[in-house]
C-alpha positions as a Markdown table, in Angstrom:
| # | Residue | x | y | z |
|---|---|---|---|---|
| 1 | Met | 43.0 | -15.5 | -69.0 |
| 2 | Gly | 41.6 | -17.3 | -66.4 |
| 3 | Gly | 42.7 | -14.9 | -63.6 |
| 4 | Leu | 39.0 | -13.3 | -63.1 |
| 5 | Gly | 37.6 | -13.8 | -59.6 |
| 6 | Asn | 38.9 | -15.7 | -57.1 |
| 7 | Gly | 39.0 | -19.1 | -58.6 |
| 8 | Arg | 36.3 | -20.7 | -56.0 |
| 9 | Arg | 33.2 | -22.2 | -58.1 |
| 10 | Gly | 31.6 | -24.1 | -55.1 |
| 11 | Gly | 28.6 | -23.0 | -53.3 |
| 12 | Arg | 30.2 | -23.0 | -49.9 |
| 13 | Ser | 30.0 | -20.5 | -47.4 |
| 14 | Pro | 33.1 | -19.8 | -45.0 |
| 15 | Pro | 32.8 | -21.2 | -41.5 |
| 16 | Leu | 33.0 | -18.2 | -39.8 |
| 17 | Leu | 30.1 | -16.7 | -41.6 |
| 18 | Ile | 27.7 | -19.8 | -41.2 |
| 19 | Ala | 28.7 | -19.4 | -37.3 |
| 20 | Ala | 28.1 | -15.3 | -37.3 |
| 21 | Leu | 24.5 | -16.3 | -39.0 |
| 22 | Ile | 24.1 | -19.7 | -36.1 |
| 23 | Ala | 24.9 | -16.8 | -33.4 |
| 24 | Cys | 22.2 | -14.5 | -34.7 |
| 25 | Ile | 19.8 | -16.8 | -35.0 |
| 26 | Leu | 20.3 | -17.7 | -31.5 |
| 27 | Val | 20.4 | -14.3 | -29.9 |
| 28 | Leu | 17.2 | -13.5 | -31.8 |
| 29 | Gly | 15.2 | -16.7 | -30.9 |
| 30 | Phe | 16.6 | -16.0 | -27.3 |
| 31 | Asn | 15.5 | -12.4 | -27.4 |
| 32 | Tyr | 12.3 | -13.5 | -29.2 |
| 33 | Trp | 11.7 | -16.1 | -25.9 |
| 34 | Val | 12.5 | -13.3 | -23.7 |
| 35 | Ser | 9.9 | -11.1 | -24.8 |
| 36 | Ser | 7.2 | -13.2 | -25.4 |
| 37 | Ser | 7.3 | -14.4 | -22.0 |
| 38 | Arg | 7.4 | -11.0 | -20.8 |
| 39 | Asn | 4.4 | -10.0 | -23.5 |
| 40 | Leu | 2.6 | -13.3 | -21.3 |
| 41 | Glu | 3.5 | -11.6 | -17.9 |
| 42 | Leu | 2.0 | -8.1 | -19.2 |
| 43 | Gln | -0.9 | -9.7 | -20.7 |
| 44 | Thr | -1.9 | -11.7 | -17.8 |
| 45 | Lys | -0.9 | -8.9 | -15.2 |
| 46 | Leu | -3.7 | -6.6 | -17.8 |
| 47 | Tyr | -6.2 | -9.0 | -17.4 |
| 48 | Glu | -6.1 | -8.8 | -13.7 |
| 49 | Leu | -6.5 | -5.3 | -14.1 |
| 50 | Glu | -9.0 | -5.2 | -15.9 |
| 51 | Gly | -11.0 | -7.7 | -13.6 |
| 52 | Gln | -10.1 | -5.4 | -11.0 |
| 53 | Val | -11.8 | -2.1 | -12.8 |
| 54 | Arg | -14.6 | -4.2 | -13.6 |
| 55 | Arg | -15.2 | -5.0 | -9.5 |
| 56 | Gly | -14.2 | -1.3 | -8.5 |
| 57 | Ala | -17.4 | 0.1 | -11.0 |
| 58 | Ala | -19.8 | -2.7 | -9.5 |
| 59 | Glu | -18.7 | -1.6 | -6.4 |
| 60 | Arg | -19.6 | 1.9 | -7.2 |
| 61 | Gly | -22.6 | 1.0 | -8.7 |
| 62 | Val | -23.8 | -0.5 | -6.0 |
| 63 | Ala | -22.5 | 2.5 | -3.7 |
| 64 | Glu | -24.0 | 4.6 | -5.5 |
| 65 | Met | -27.9 | 3.0 | -5.6 |
| 66 | Lys | -27.0 | 2.2 | -1.7 |
| 67 | Lys | -26.7 | 6.2 | -1.3 |
| 68 | Thr | -29.5 | 7.0 | -3.4 |
| 69 | Glu | -31.9 | 4.6 | -1.4 |
| 70 | Phe | -30.5 | 6.4 | 2.2 |
| 71 | Gln | -30.8 | 9.6 | 0.4 |
| 72 | Glu | -34.7 | 8.9 | -0.2 |
| 73 | Glu | -34.5 | 7.6 | 3.5 |
| 74 | Ile | -33.5 | 10.5 | 4.8 |
| 75 | Gln | -36.0 | 12.9 | 2.7 |
| 76 | Arg | -39.2 | 10.7 | 3.7 |
| 77 | Gln | -37.7 | 10.8 | 7.4 |
| 78 | Arg | -37.5 | 14.6 | 7.2 |
| 79 | Glu | -40.9 | 14.5 | 6.0 |
| 80 | Gln | -42.4 | 12.6 | 8.7 |
| 81 | Ile | -40.4 | 14.9 | 11.4 |
| 82 | Ser | -41.8 | 17.9 | 9.8 |
| 83 | His | -45.4 | 16.6 | 9.8 |
| 84 | Ile | -45.1 | 15.6 | 13.0 |
| 85 | Glu | -43.6 | 18.7 | 14.3 |
| 86 | Asn | -46.6 | 20.3 | 12.4 |
| 87 | Leu | -48.9 | 17.9 | 14.3 |
| 88 | Tyr | -47.4 | 19.1 | 18.0 |
| 89 | Lys | -47.5 | 22.8 | 16.9 |
| 90 | Lys | -51.1 | 22.1 | 15.9 |
| 91 | Gln | -51.8 | 20.6 | 19.0 |
| 92 | Leu | -49.5 | 23.2 | 21.4 |
| 93 | Glu | -52.0 | 26.3 | 19.5 |
| 94 | Gly | -55.1 | 24.2 | 20.7 |
| 95 | Ala | -53.7 | 23.8 | 23.7 |
| 96 | Gln | -52.7 | 27.4 | 24.2 |
| 97 | Ser | -55.9 | 28.5 | 23.0 |
| 98 | Thr | -58.0 | 26.4 | 25.2 |
| 99 | Cys | -56.2 | 27.1 | 27.9 |
| 100 | Ser | -56.7 | 31.1 | 27.5 |
| 101 | Gln | -60.3 | 30.3 | 27.0 |
| 102 | Glu | -60.3 | 28.7 | 30.5 |
| 103 | Arg | -58.3 | 32.0 | 31.9 |
| 104 | Val | -61.0 | 34.2 | 30.3 |
| 105 | Ser | -64.0 | 31.9 | 31.5 |
| 106 | Asn | -62.5 | 32.1 | 34.8 |
| 107 | Lys | -62.0 | 35.2 | 34.9 |
| 108 | Leu | -65.5 | 35.9 | 33.9 |
| 109 | Ser | -66.8 | 33.7 | 36.5 |
| 110 | Leu | -64.9 | 35.2 | 39.2 |
| 111 | Cys | -65.7 | 38.6 | 38.3 |
| 112 | Leu | -69.0 | 37.7 | 38.2 |
| 113 | Thr | -69.4 | 36.3 | 41.6 |
| 114 | Leu | -67.6 | 38.5 | 43.3 |
| 115 | Pro | -69.5 | 40.8 | 45.4 |
| 116 | Gly | -69.3 | 44.0 | 44.4 |
């Protein structure tokens, strides 16, 4: 009646099982090391890209401000040009009316001086 089981009572594992467990631990450790290194590289690249995005956003903000300033300056210059054009038009109209008045007065004086 003593034939139940394999007869081994000790807690020793077979050497093949221990070797397989050690191999699994080594493979898992290597995979962890590789993925950890890759993760660190990707995280570094992510920080660099975030920095570039921040710089790009700041540069875009500065460019937008400059664009707005230039548009305001262009609008002021257009208003100045329009004002100057209006002044010249008034001066031209004044000169034309003065010239017309001189012609009329010259014709009148010429008519008055002609014998006849």
